N, C-alpha and C positions, 0 to 999 in steps of 0.2 A: 498330394499329401493330405489324405483324409484324416480326421481326428476320430471320432468315436462311432461305434455302431451299436451301442447298447450300454445301458448303465451297468456298473459292476454288480455282482450278486450281493444280496443282503446278508447280514451276519447270521451265522449258524444258531446263535443263542435264541433267535426268534422262530426258527423253522419247525422244531420238533412237535409242538402241540398241534400243529395244523396238518402234519404230513398224512396221518391216517384219516383225519376227519374231513378234510376238504372235499374229497369226492362226493360226499353227501350234499354239498352245496350245489353240485352241478345239475341237480333236478332232472330226472330221467328224460324230460322232453326238451332239453336244451337245444336251441336252434343254431348254435354256433359250433357244434362239434363236427365229426367226420361226416355225418349224414347231411349236414348243410352243405359241406364242400362238394357233395356229389350232385347237387342241383345245378344244372346249367344256368348261367346268368341270363340267357336269352329267354328262359321259360317264364311266362307271366300267367296270371290266372286266366283260364279260358272262359270263365263265366263271370257274371256280374259279382264283384267282390262284396257288394252290399248284402248278398244272400249266400255267400260261399265262405264257410269257415276255412276250408282248405286253401281257397284263393288268398285270403288275407294272411294265413300262416306262411304260404309260399312267398308272398310279397315280403313278409318280414325276413324270411331266410335270405332272399335275394338282396334286400337292402343291407343286411349285415355282411354279406359277402362283398358288397360294394363299399363297405366301410361307413355306411350312413346309419349311425345308431338312432338318431332322432326319427328318421323315416321308418326304421324297423319298429320303434316304439309306437309310432302312429298306426302302423298296420296292425299291431297286436291290440291296440285300443279299440279298433274296429272288430277284431276277432272275438274279443272277450264277451260282448253282449250276445253273440251267437251261441255261446256255450258257457253261460254264467256260473254253472256249478262244476265246471271242469277244473279241479284243483291244480292240476299240472299247468294248465293254461293260465290260471291266476298267478301262479308262481313265476311263470315266464313273463307275464305282463308286468309284474312287480319288478322283476330283475331288469327288464328293458327300460322301464321308466327310471329306475335308480341309475342305470348306466348312462342314460341320456341327461342326467342331472335334473330331472323333473321332480323336485322334492314334493310339491303339493300332491301331484298325482301318485307318487310312490307311497306317501302317507295314506292317501285315500284307499289305495289297493291293499296296503298292509292292514288297515282297519277292517277291510271287507273280508279278510280271511276268516274261515269258520272257527268257532271256539275250540274245536278239537285240534286245530293247527296252530295253537299258540306257541308251539316250539319252533316255528319257522325262524331260522337264525337271522336271515337277512331282514325279514319283516320286523322282528323284535328289535334288532339293532336300529333300524330306521325310525321306528316309533319312539324308542328310548332317546335317540339323539335329537329328534324333533322336539321332544319335551325338554331336553337339555338346552337346546338353543333358546327356548322360550323361558328358561330358568324356572320351569314348573317342576321343582324337585320332587314333590310328592307324586306327581304323575309318572315321572321317570322311574322312581323307585317301585311304584306299583307294576309298571311294565316289566322291569327287570326281575321282579320277584314273583310274578304270577305263575311261573312254571319252575319246578325244581330241576328240570333237565334242560340245560343250555347247550346250544350248538357251540362250535369252537370260537366263532367270532364274538358272540356275546360273553362267553366264558372269559375271554381275554379282556374284553372292553369293560365289563361290569365293575371291577375294582377301581379302575381309573375314573370312570364316570361318577361312581359313588363318592370317591375321594374328592373330586372337584366340587361336587354338590355340598359336601360337608364343609369344605373350605369356604365356599361362597356364603354359607350360613354362619360362618365365624368359628367353626369347630376344626381349626387347623390341626390340633394335636390328634384328634380322632382320624382325620384324613391321612396324616402321616403314619399313624399306627396301622391303618387299613392297608396302605401301600407297602409298609414294612412287612406285613404278613404275606402279602402277595409276592413280594420280592424274595421270599424264602425259596421259591422254585427257581433253580438255576437257568432253566430254559428261557424265562421271561424276566430275569432279574433286572437287566439294564433298562428294559422298557419302563418298569415301575419306578426304578431309581430316578430316571429323568423327570418323571412327573412329580415325584417327591421333592426333587430339587426346585422345580418350578413353583410348587405350592409353598415350599419353605421360604421363598423370597418374601412372602408376606409377613414373616416373623420380624419382630423388632430388632433382632441381632442377626448379622449375616453369616455367622460361622457355620450353621448347619447347612444352609443352602450351598455354600462353597464346598463343604465336605461331600455333599451328595453329588454335585456336579463333577467333582474330582473322581468320585467312585464310579460314576457313569462312564466318563472318559470317551475318547475316540480310539478305536482299535484299528490297526493297519488293514484288517480285512473288511472294514465297513465300506459300504457303497458311498460314492460321493454324495448322493442325496442325503444320507444320514449324517455324514461328516459336516456338510454345510449347515444342516439344521442345528446340530450341536454347537458348531462354532458361532452361529448367530445367537443362540440362547445363552450360552456360557459367556461369550464375548460381551454381550450387552450387559449381563450381570456384573462382570468385572468393570466395565466402563462406568456403570452407575455407582460403583463403590470406589471410584477414583484410581483404579488400577489400569491406567491407559496402556502402558507398555505390555502388561500381561494380556490385555484384551487384543491388542494388535498381534502379539505373538501367537495367540490361540488361532486367529484367523489365518495368519501367514503359514501355520503348520499344514494347512490344506494343500499347499503346493508340493509337499513332500511325496504324496501318494498319487497325485493325479495331475497331468499336464492341463486338463480342462480347468483346474482351479485357478490357473493364472488369469482367466477371463474375469474372475469375480473377487479376487482377494482384495484389491484396492477399493472397489465400490462397497464391499461389505464393511471394511474397516471404517470408511467414511460415514457409513450409515449407523454405526453402533450407538453414537450419542443420541440418536433420534428414536431408537427402539424402546418401547414401553415395557413395563413389567408384565409377565404373563397373566392373561385373563382366562376364565373358564372356556371361553370360545376358542382361544388359541390352544389350550390344553386338549380340548376335544378334537381339534383339527390335527394336532400332532399325533394323537392316539391313532387316528385313522390313517395317517401317513405311515406310522409304524406298522400297522396291520397290513397295509398294502405291500410294504417291503417284505413282511413275512410270507405273504401269499405269493409274491413274485419269486421268492427263493424256491418255494415248493413247485411253482409252475415251471421254472427252469430245469428242475431236476426230474419232475414227473410228467411234464407235457400236458397238463390239464388246461382248460380254457382260462382266460384272464378276467372273466366277468366279475368275480368277487373283488379283485384288486381295483378294477375300474370303479366299482360301486364305493369302495372305501375311500378312494381319492375324490370322488364326487361329493361324498359326505364331508371330507376334510374341507373342501372349497365352500360347501354350504355353511359350515360352522365358522370358517374364517376365510373370506375371499382374498385376504391379503397374504395368505401363506403361499408365496410364489413358487417355492420349491415343490409344493404339491401339484401346482398347475403344470410345471415342467415335467414332473414325473408322470402325470396323467397323459400328457402329450406323447411322452416316450412309450407309455404302455399302449396307447392307441396305435402308435407306429408299429410296435411289435405284433399287434393284432391286425395290421394292414388296414386300419381305419384312418387313412391319411387326412381326409377332410375334417374329421372330428379333432384330430391332433392339432391341425393348423388353426382351427377355430378356437381351441383352448388357449393357444399362445397369443391370439389377438387381444386377450384380456390383460396382457402384461405391458405396461407403459415403458417407453425408452428410459425413463428416469429410475426405474427399479434397479436395485443393486445387482439383481440376477438377470438383467436384460440381455447381457452378452451370452450367458448360458442358454437363455431361451432362444436367442438368435441361432446358436449352434444346433439346438434341437430342431428349429425350423429347417435348417439346412439338411439335417438327417432325414426329416420327413420328406422334403423335396427330393432328395436322392432316392428314397424308397419309391417315390411315385414314378421315377423315370422320365419326368417331364422337364426338359432342359430349360424351358421358359420359367417354370416354377423354381427350378434350382437357381437360375440367374436372379430372380426376384428375391429369394431368400438370402443370397449372398450379398446383393446390393443393400438389403436391410441391415445385414450384419456389419457391412463396411460403413454404413451411416453411423453406427455406434463406435466402431473401432477402425478408423480409416487406414491405419498403418499396421493392422494385424496381418503378418505374413501368411498365416494359414488361410485366412479368408481370401486374400489376394490370389494365392496360388489356386485355390479351388475355383474361384471365379474365372481365372485365366484358363483353366482346363475346360470349364463349361463353354466359355466364349469361343475357344478353339474348336470344340465339337460343333458349335452352332455356325461355324464358318466365319466368325468375326476374328480373323487372325491378327489384324493390326491391333485391335483392342486387346487381344490376348497378350501380344508382345508388350504393350504398355503396362499391363497388369503384372506380368513377370518382372519387368524392369523395376516397378515399384516394390515388388516383393524382395528383389535382390537388395535394394537400398534399405529396406526395413528389417532384413534378417541379420542375425549376428554373423560375424565373419568366420564361420567354421566350415571347413570344406565339406563335411558330411551333410550340411544344410544347403550349401550353395550349388553343388554340382547337379542335384535334381532340378533346381530352378533353371539353371543354365540349359539343361537338356530340354526342359519344357519349352523354354523360349526358342531354342534352336528348332524344335519341331514346329512351332507356330511360324517361325520365319521361313522354314522350308515350304510350308503350305502357302505362304504369301509370296514366295518367289524371291526372297531376300537372301540369296546364296552367300553374299559377303558376311551378313550377320551369322548365318549358320556356321560358316567356317570359323569365325571368331569365337563363337560360343562352344563349338566342338573342341577347339584347341584349348580353351580355358578349362572345360570340363575334364578333358584328358589329363591336364596338368594336376587337377585336384583329385581325380579318381582314376588312375591309369589301369587299375585292375578290376574295375566294376564292369560286370558283364553287360549291364544296360547301356553304359557309355560306349563300350567297345562295339556293341551291336548297332547302335544308332550311327556312330561315326563311320563304321565300316560299310553299312548299308547305304548311307547317304553318299559316300564317295564312289561306291560301285555304280549307283544310279546316275551320278554326275560324271562318270568316267574320269575320276580324279584319284591319283595315287592308288591304282587298283591293286597292285601287288601288296602294298602295305595294308590296304583295306581287307584283302582276303586273309592276311595274317592276323589282323585284329579279330575278324569273325571266327577264325579257327580257334583263337585263344578264348573268345567268348563261349563257344560251344563246348570247349574243354572244361571251362569253369562251371557251366550250367547246361549239361548235356541233354536234359529232358525238357527244356523250355522250347515250346513250339515256335515262338517268334524268332528266337535265335537260330534254331535249326533251319527255319525257312530262309533267313537272311544268308546264312552260310551256303546253303544249297543253291540259292539264286545267284550268289557270287560265282560259284563254280560253273553254273550254266552261262552266265552273261560274260564272264571274263575269260573262262577257259574252255567253254563248251564241253565240260566234263560230265556227261550224262551218267556214266557208270557210277561215279561217286555220289552225284547229286540225287538221283532218283530214290534210293532207299531212305535217304534223309528226309526228302519231301514226303514220301509215303508215311513215315513215322510222324512228321509234323502234322500232317492232315489227320492222322488218327488221334493225336493229342488235342487238336483244335478242329473238329470236323465242320464247324460252321464258319470258318475264317475264309472269306472270299479271296483275299490276297494270296493265301497259301494255295487255295484251289486254282487260281490262275497260274501260279508258278508250276504246280503239278501238271496242269494241262499242257504247259509249254514243253515240259520234259517228255510227256507222252507224244506230243506232236513231232518232236525231233527224233523220236524213236520210230516214227512211221505209224504210230497207233492213233491215227487221226480221229477215228470214231470215239475212242476213249477220251481223247483230248476235248472234243466238242461236248461230250456228255458232262465232263468235269466242269467246263466253262458254263454250260447251261445251268448246272446245279449251283455254281457259285453266284450266278445272277439272282438266284432265289434266296441267297444268304445275306441280303441287305448290304451289298458292297458300298464302300466309300465312292464318291463321284469319280475319282481318278481311277480306281480299280474297275468300276463299271465301264468307263470309257475303254480301258484296255481289253476287257472281256468282249464288249460289243465289236471292237475293231478286229480282234482275233477271229471271231465267228463270221464276220461279214467280209473280211478281206483276205481270206485264205490263210489263216494262221498268223503267228507272231513273226517278227523279223529281227532276230538277234544277229548283230554283226559278227560275233565270234563263230557262229555256225555258217553264215554266208561266206565268210572268208575261207573256211575249210573247203566249201564246195568250189 
């Protein structure tokens, strides 16, 4: 029972200004596009990289393909001195430094861009925000106004950065007027309204801030990232003004649109009294998070690289390291870019005491799942359970992983804990019972298998997955075979294109009835639906063997040995090849 595979899309209000402009940010020499994907990972510079521009650039490409942003940034830092006037390489080096979170290096590279390149969108944004972080408002304004032509990132960011600088200097009315003018554009209205609400908190009366927060609101189509951000900001404002119930209700509303929110609703509610009024640093960080959401929306629709979103999120963390939702979103963005190690490293900065720690734990699980490393998955799930020992989803996921690792007894214990921790609803309980039965089958505990199968059938008598497992298990154990065959026939009628169910039914026909005529076409179809399934391949080979097509059977079994079979399937394949075929009682009795 997996939970998420990606964050929801960001809201449409933010996407339009970037849709046509973003391709310009990709900079013709981008090393993370299709050309990079064509470079085999095994290729390494053939000459001394100290003297080879191509060698260092290739190293950067390989490191990005392997998900190591910092190593790619290091490689480009060696390449740049070999071609110091190559503007495209300068842009690449700046982008990689910013993606790696190397703020000082990114600022140095942005300052090194030639005068005629002052319109560089990423460079201008980094320089402006570096001055913003130092509260050097005059320098920030000089950077933002030195060119009349802004790229899309600076065009969106400039009004907010200017407004926060005005508010910091005591000109709150001017700041709100500036944001009010910017909010006249429908596409970015809610972005600027949120910052106006944050800035209005500094006014002596609370009415305007409350009105602006209310106008900003949370929309049903907003991604969870944005909903959490808004709930924290508005909830803490309500709490500071004595509206405790309204604050709790604002956070509780998160659970309406996302099951993931249940991980953080309580901790966020408990943290509200401790959250401080918004500062310019938080305002700048929120701006970058909003920009990253806008970029992600365009990425999902147009398939462009994620570099600008990663840079915006690194800038958010630079401005306010405590904005945890930005760290989680950055880790998720790294995951989508297959930069697993970078994503995991980002989550290491979130302490267990953080209100969003459980959400970060789920993201760590998502990253580990993407890695395909069972040990990494187990580690992520153990970390999650240290935070939430009775979370059924975490228990079930760890049980699945331990079962795959061969730790069947441990998997059974975890499934048992999940059963106790889950609400008593049949649609929740039967998959857990089925999982425990599978683990018990692997461990040889046939008594537990029978008990769990019986209970699962009572809860879900028409579920194809239940019918398939119960029927196949009984056929394999020579128990209630006639009833098992009927169950499998019902399962295949309910789900006729499922390769696993097709295979189970066909195998029952072979093992129980020796009915090759009916079984063979079903097995052929199952093998077409799942060509790399070693178990299906073994069964198809058995059918060929009893038809007298021994060469085809042996070819099929040899092919299945190359398809990473489970240990029990490997044993059957080797036995069939070495001991003159299979030995099914139904066929031998016929003879």
